[in-house]
N, C-alpha and C positions, 0 to 999 in steps of 0.2 A: 529466570528461575531455573535452578539446577534440577536435573532429573531426580536427585535423591530427596529433595524437599517436596517434589510434586507427589511422591508416593507416600510420604509420611502423613500420619493422621494428625490433625490439628483442630483446635477449637477457635471459632472466629466470632467476633462481635464488633459493633460500631459504638464508639463513645463520642459525645459532643459536649462543647462548652462554648458559649458565645457563638463565634463563627468558625471555630476550629472543629475539624472532624478527624477522628482517628479510627482507622480500620486496623484492628488488632487480631493477630493470630498467635495462639499459644501452642507450642510444640512441646509435649512431655519429653523430658530428657534427664540426663544425669546431673547437669549443673545448670545454674541459672545464668542467663545472658540476655542482653537487650540489643535489638537492632532496629533503629528508627531512621527511616528514609535512607538506609544504607550506611548509617553512622552508628557508633556506640552510644550508649546512654550518656556517658561523660562528655563526649564530643558534641552531641546534639543539645543537651541541657547543661551548660557549664556551671550554672548556679546550683549549689548543694541543695537549697530549699526546693527547687523544681525537680531535682533528681529524687528527693525524698517523696514529694507529692506524687510523682509518676509511679514509684515502686510501693507505695502504701498498700494498695489493694492486695498484692501478693503477700507482702510481709505480714499484714494484719489479718488477712483472709484465712490463714491457717490451712493452706492447701497441703495435701499429703505429698505431692510430687513437686519437683523443681521444673521450671518451664523455661524454654527459650522463647522470648517474646519478640515477635516481628511486627512492626507497625508502619503504616503509611499515614502521615499526618499532613493535612492541608488546611490553609486558612488560619485566621486569628493571630494572636500574638504568642509569644513563647510561654507565658504563664497559662493562658487558656489551653494551649496545646498540651502542656503537662497534665492539666486537669482532665482534658478530653482523653488522654492516654490512660489515666487512672480509671475513668468511667468505662472505657472499652475493656480494660483488663478485668474489672469487676464483673462486667456482663459476660465475658468469655469464661470466667471461673464458674459462673452459674451453669453455663452450657456443659462444662466439664463435670461439675458435681452440684446438684440442686441443694444438697445439705448445707452448703456454704452460704446460701441466700440470707438466712437469719442474721448471721454475724456481719455480713457486708451491708445489709440493710440498716442495721443498728448503727454502724459506723458512718452511714450516709453516703456510701460510694455508689449506690445504685440510682440515686436521684440525679436526674439531669438538671443541673443548675439553670433555671430559666432566666436569670438576670442577663440583660443585654443592654446596649446603649440605646437610649430613647431617641426617636427620630426628631429632626428639627421641624417645627411648624412654621408656616408662612406668617409674616407679621411679627415674628419674634427673632431675636438674635441667635439664641440657642434653643434647646428643647423647651425650656421654661423661662429663660431670661427674656424679659421684655425691654423694648427701648425706654430710655429715660423719659419720664412724664413731666411736662411742665404746664402749670396752670395758665401762665401768660407768656 
């Protein structure tokens, strides 16, 4: 971490989705920029749909300022990581301004999506698929 960013005020939050965890910091600035695990948004999420999912919270949250977004993302797949980033940005925007909560909540960005892969049970082939049954 450079000494200039150590003194700068930022808003921090954690976003999660499936097994992906994103630690997000928002630095108020003159222009909007993204740095994810040391890469740009376009380099980290090459698919446009995932870039859009990651930036939705700031674009639709109607924040007064522009932010430099710095994030550390671990675990999960690329899609879950983009949604974890969105969740983290939305939570950090609330730390910045509580008035944004209503709009973000209505858009569904503050809800931690609880869906995850179901565990496999013994005696079954998958989580719910059972072995073929034969009468004789």
